DRENDO-1510 file (C-alpha; in Angstrom, 1 decimal, always signed):
<recs>
REC; n; res; u; v; w
REC; 1; UNK; +40.9; +15.1; +10.4 .
REC; 2; UNK; +38.7; +18.4; +12.0 .
REC; 3; UNK; +37.3; +19.1; +8.8 .
REC; 4; UNK; +36.4; +15.6; +7.7 .
REC; 5; UNK; +34.1; +15.0; +11.4 .
REC; 6; UNK; +30.7; +16.9; +10.3 .
REC; 7; UNK; +31.1; +15.1; +6.5 .
REC; 8; UNK; +31.5; +11.7; +8.2 .
REC; 9; UNK; +28.9; +12.8; +10.3 .
REC; 10; UNK; +26.5; +13.7; +8.1 .
REC; 11; UNK; +27.0; +10.7; +5.6 .
REC; 12; UNK; +26.6; +8.0; +8.5 .
REC; 13; UNK; +23.1; +9.7; +9.4 .
REC; 14; UNK; +22.4; +9.8; +5.5 .
REC; 15; UNK; +22.9; +6.1; +5.4 .
REC; 16; UNK; +20.6; +5.2; +8.6 .
REC; 17; UNK; +17.9; +7.1; +6.9 .
REC; 18; UNK; +18.4; +5.1; +3.8 .
REC; 19; UNK; +18.0; +2.2; +6.0 .
REC; 20; UNK; +15.5; +3.1; +8.1 .
REC; 21; UNK; +13.6; +4.3; +5.0 .
REC; 22; UNK; +12.8; +0.3; +4.2 .
REC; 23; UNK; +10.9; -0.1; +7.1 .
REC; 24; UNK; +9.2; +3.1; +7.6 .
REC; 25; UNK; +5.9; +2.9; +7.5 .
REC; 26; UNK; +3.9; +3.5; +10.8 .
REC; 27; UNK; +2.0; +0.9; +12.5 .
REC; 28; UNK; -1.1; +2.0; +13.0 .
REC; 29; UNK; -2.6; +4.3; +10.2 .
REC; 30; UNK; -6.0; +6.1; +9.9 .
REC; 31; UNK; -8.0; +5.7; +7.3 .
REC; 32; UNK; -11.2; +7.9; +5.9 .
REC; 33; UNK; -13.7; +6.3; +3.4 .
REC; 34; UNK; -14.4; +8.8; +0.8 .
REC; 35; UNK; -16.0; +7.0; -1.7 .
REC; 36; UNK; -16.0; +4.4; -4.7 .
REC; 37; UNK; -14.1; +4.9; -7.7 .
REC; 38; UNK; -15.3; +1.3; -9.5 .
REC; 39; UNK; -17.8; -0.2; -10.9 .
REC; 40; UNK; -20.9; -1.8; -9.4 .
REC; 41; UNK; -19.9; -5.2; -10.3 .
REC; 42; UNK; -21.9; -8.2; -9.3 .
REC; 43; UNK; -24.4; -5.9; -6.8 .
REC; 44; UNK; -21.0; -4.3; -4.7 .
REC; 45; UNK; -18.7; -2.0; -5.7 .
REC; 46; UNK; -15.1; -3.1; -6.7 .
REC; 47; UNK; -11.6; -1.7; -6.6 .
REC; 48; UNK; -10.8; +1.0; -6.4 .
REC; 49; UNK; -11.6; +2.2; -3.0 .
REC; 50; UNK; -10.9; +5.8; -2.6 .
REC; 51; UNK; -9.0; +6.7; +1.0 .
REC; 52; UNK; -7.2; +9.2; +3.0 .
REC; 53; UNK; -4.7; +8.0; +5.0 .
REC; 54; UNK; -3.6; +10.0; +8.4 .
REC; 55; UNK; -5.7; +12.8; +6.7 .
REC; 56; UNK; -3.0; +12.7; +3.4 .
REC; 57; UNK; -4.0; +12.8; +0.0 .
REC; 58; UNK; -6.7; +10.2; -2.1 .
REC; 59; UNK; -5.1; +7.0; -2.5 .
REC; 60; UNK; -7.0; +4.2; -3.9 .
REC; 61; UNK; -6.9; +0.5; -2.2 .
REC; 62; UNK; -8.5; -2.6; -3.3 .
REC; 63; UNK; -10.6; -4.5; -0.5 .
REC; 64; UNK; -9.7; -8.2; +0.2 .
REC; 65; UNK; -11.8; -9.3; +3.1 .
REC; 66; UNK; -15.6; -10.0; +1.3 .
REC; 67; UNK; -17.5; -11.0; +4.1 .
REC; 68; UNK; -17.3; -7.3; +5.8 .
REC; 69; UNK; -18.8; -4.0; +4.6 .
REC; 70; UNK; -18.1; -0.2; +4.7 .
REC; 71; UNK; -20.5; +2.3; +3.8 .
REC; 72; UNK; -20.3; +5.9; +2.0 .
REC; 73; UNK; -21.8; +8.5; +4.5 .
REC; 74; UNK; -21.8; +11.6; +6.0 .
REC; 75; UNK; -19.8; +11.9; +8.1 .
REC; 76; UNK; -16.7; +9.9; +6.7 .
REC; 77; UNK; -16.4; +6.1; +7.9 .
REC; 78; UNK; -12.9; +6.2; +9.7 .
REC; 79; UNK; -10.8; +3.8; +11.8 .
REC; 80; UNK; -7.7; +2.7; +12.7 .
REC; 81; UNK; -5.6; +0.0; +11.1 .
REC; 82; UNK; -2.8; -1.5; +11.5 .
REC; 83; UNK; +0.2; -1.8; +9.1 .
REC; 84; UNK; +1.2; -5.1; +8.1 .
REC; 85; UNK; +4.1; -6.5; +5.6 .
REC; 86; UNK; +3.0; -9.4; +3.1 .
REC; 87; UNK; +3.5; -12.4; +4.4 .
REC; 88; UNK; +1.2; -15.5; +3.7 .
REC; 89; UNK; +0.5; -17.1; +0.4 .
REC; 90; UNK; -2.9; -15.6; +0.4 .
REC; 91; UNK; -1.8; -12.4; +1.3 .
REC; 92; UNK; +1.1; -12.8; -1.7 .
REC; 93; UNK; -2.0; -13.9; -4.5 .
REC; 94; UNK; -3.9; -10.4; -3.2 .
REC; 95; UNK; -0.6; -8.6; -3.6 .
REC; 96; UNK; -0.3; -10.0; -7.2 .
REC; 97; UNK; -3.7; -9.0; -7.9 .
REC; 98; UNK; -3.9; -6.0; -6.8 .
REC; 99; UNK; -0.9; -5.0; -9.1 .
REC; 100; UNK; -3.1; -6.2; -12.3 .
REC; 101; UNK; -6.1; -3.7; -10.7 .
REC; 102; UNK; -3.4; -1.4; -10.8 .
REC; 103; UNK; -2.2; -1.9; -14.0 .
REC; 104; UNK; -5.5; -1.6; -15.7 .
REC; 105; UNK; -7.6; +0.9; -17.0 .
REC; 106; UNK; -9.2; +2.7; -14.0 .
REC; 107; UNK; -12.7; +1.3; -13.2 .
REC; 108; UNK; -12.6; -1.1; -16.1 .
REC; 109; UNK; -13.8; -4.7; -16.1 .
REC; 110; UNK; -9.9; -6.1; -16.2 .
REC; 111; UNK; -10.0; -4.0; -12.5 .
REC; 112; UNK; -13.0; -5.6; -11.0 .
REC; 113; UNK; -11.7; -8.9; -12.3 .
REC; 114; UNK; -8.8; -8.5; -10.4 .
REC; 115; UNK; -10.9; -7.9; -7.7 .
REC; 116; UNK; -13.5; -10.8; -7.2 .
REC; 117; UNK; -10.3; -13.0; -8.0 .
REC; 118; UNK; -8.8; -11.3; -4.6 .
REC; 119; UNK; -11.8; -12.2; -3.2 .
REC; 120; UNK; -11.8; -15.3; -3.8 .
REC; 121; UNK; -8.4; -16.2; -3.1 .
REC; 122; UNK; -9.5; -14.6; +0.4 .
REC; 123; UNK; -12.7; -16.5; +0.5 .
REC; 124; UNK; -12.5; -19.8; -0.7 .
REC; 125; UNK; -16.2; -20.7; -0.6 .
REC; 126; UNK; -16.5; -17.6; -3.5 .
REC; 127; UNK; -14.9; -19.9; -5.8 .
REC; 128; UNK; -17.8; -21.4; -8.0 .
REC; 129; UNK; -20.5; -20.0; -6.6 .
REC; 130; UNK; -20.1; -15.9; -7.7 .
REC; 131; UNK; -23.0; -13.5; -8.1 .
REC; 132; UNK; -24.6; -13.6; -12.0 .
REC; 133; UNK; -23.2; -10.9; -14.2 .
REC; 134; UNK; -19.4; -11.3; -13.7 .
REC; 135; UNK; -16.9; -11.8; -16.2 .
REC; 136; UNK; -16.5; -15.4; -14.8 .
REC; 137; UNK; -13.6; -16.6; -17.7 .
REC; 138; UNK; -12.0; -13.5; -16.7 .
REC; 139; UNK; -11.9; -13.8; -12.6 .
REC; 140; UNK; -11.3; -17.7; -13.2 .
REC; 141; UNK; -7.9; -16.9; -15.7 .
REC; 142; UNK; -6.7; -13.8; -12.6 .
REC; 143; UNK; -7.2; -16.6; -10.0 .
REC; 144; UNK; -5.0; -19.1; -12.2 .
REC; 145; UNK; -2.4; -16.6; -12.6 .
REC; 146; UNK; -1.7; -15.9; -9.2 .
REC; 147; UNK; -1.7; -19.1; -7.8 .
REC; 148; UNK; +1.1; -19.1; -10.9 .
REC; 149; UNK; +3.0; -15.9; -10.1 .
REC; 150; UNK; +2.8; -16.9; -6.0 .
REC; 151; UNK; +4.8; -20.1; -6.9 .
REC; 152; UNK; +7.8; -18.0; -8.5 .
REC; 153; UNK; +10.6; -17.9; -5.4 .
REC; 154; UNK; +12.0; -14.9; -7.2 .
REC; 155; UNK; +8.8; -12.4; -6.8 .
REC; 156; UNK; +9.1; -10.0; -3.5 .
REC; 157; UNK; +6.4; -8.5; -1.9 .
REC; 158; UNK; +7.8; -5.0; -0.5 .
REC; 159; UNK; +6.2; -3.0; -2.3 .
REC; 160; UNK; +2.5; -4.0; -1.0 .
REC; 161; UNK; +0.9; -3.3; +1.7 .
REC; 162; UNK; -2.3; -4.3; +4.4 .
REC; 163; UNK; -3.9; -1.8; +6.2 .
REC; 164; UNK; -5.8; -4.4; +8.8 .
REC; 165; UNK; -8.4; -3.0; +10.9 .
REC; 166; UNK; -8.4; -2.6; +14.4 .
REC; 167; UNK; -11.9; -3.3; +16.3 .
REC; 168; UNK; -13.3; -0.6; +17.9 .
REC; 169; UNK; -11.9; +2.0; +16.6 .
REC; 170; UNK; -14.5; +2.8; +13.5 .
REC; 171; UNK; -16.8; +5.7; +14.1 .
REC; 172; UNK; -19.9; +4.6; +13.1 .
REC; 173; UNK; -20.3; +1.9; +15.9 .
REC; 174; UNK; -20.8; -1.0; +12.9 .
REC; 175; UNK; -19.5; -4.3; +11.9 .
REC; 176; UNK; -15.5; -4.1; +11.4 .
REC; 177; UNK; -14.5; -2.7; +8.4 .
REC; 178; UNK; -12.8; -4.5; +5.5 .
REC; 179; UNK; -9.2; -5.0; +5.2 .
REC; 180; UNK; -7.3; -3.6; +2.4 .
REC; 181; UNK; -4.1; -3.7; +0.5 .
REC; 182; UNK; -1.8; -0.9; -1.4 .
REC; 183; UNK; +1.4; -0.1; -2.5 .
REC; 184; UNK; +3.9; +0.3; +0.0 .
REC; 185; UNK; +4.1; +4.4; +0.8 .
REC; 186; UNK; +7.3; +6.1; -0.1 .
REC; 187; UNK; +9.2; +7.8; +2.9 .
REC; 188; UNK; +9.5; +10.6; +1.1 .
REC; 189; UNK; +10.1; +12.9; +3.9 .
REC; 190; UNK; +12.9; +10.7; +5.5 .
REC; 191; UNK; +14.7; +10.8; +2.3 .
REC; 192; UNK; +14.5; +14.6; +1.3 .
REC; 193; UNK; +15.9; +15.1; +5.5 .
REC; 194; UNK; +18.8; +13.1; +4.6 .
REC; 195; UNK; +19.4; +14.8; +0.8 .
REC; 196; UNK; +19.6; +18.1; +3.1 .
REC; 197; UNK; +22.1; +16.5; +5.4 .
REC; 198; UNK; +24.3; +15.0; +2.4 .
REC; 199; UNK; +23.7; +19.0; +1.3 .
REC; 200; UNK; +25.1; +20.2; +4.9 .
REC; 201; UNK; +27.8; +18.3; +5.0 .
REC; 202; UNK; +29.3; +19.4; +1.2 .
REC; 203; UNK; +29.0; +22.8; +2.4 .
REC; 204; UNK; +31.1; +22.2; +5.8 .
REC; 205; UNK; +33.4; +20.6; +3.6 .
REC; 206; UNK; +33.9; +23.4; +1.6 .
REC; 207; UNK; +34.5; +25.6; +4.2 .
REC; 208; UNK; +37.0; +23.8; +6.0 .
REC; 209; UNK; +38.9; +23.2; +2.9 .
REC; 210; UNK; +41.9; +25.5; +3.2 .
REC; 211; UNK; +41.8; +28.0; +0.5 .
REC; 212; UNK; +43.3; +27.6; -2.7 .
REC; 213; UNK; +42.7; +24.0; -2.3 .
REC; 214; UNK; +40.5; +21.8; -4.9 .
REC; 215; UNK; +37.0; +20.5; -3.3 .
</recs>
């Protein structure tokens, strides 16, 4: 039975890692605003907003709070944000619209439409009173599709995460930054660790198997 001990332990740890990876998202992150990649639409920039999360690689985020502002400046604007899962109906609608922006050509009109529809979802006062020069028909279509999509009980939202700013943590001392939505980060480091444990278990099992026995 001794030869199975390390194998069972490693497999147990791997299972634990796999389960924990579903919720392995930090409670808070540091967001660094690097710049904008989307067009100026209606006098404001739209998706994507380019960020570094905890100093990592650049990631595109969508803003979902129209009434707040951030600025391109040097040094880069930075703040702490709570990491929250999607739960409310409005958040689910925003998640749908973010997915539409992700599937649209980078910096396209379609992505800008999804951005404006997400702002309408979060701020109903914008509905019917958008700035001039926008694709109102496209935005209205996206807005209506978001309401329909959320009504489907089979849709899931674990692929999306909200970054909600923590007041007082911004480095420029300005107003509260916006809330942003993103794809839920993959806990790749945990899975690599788990794969290493499994490999170790296999090596130990083979060493513990009597010579001449098939393994």
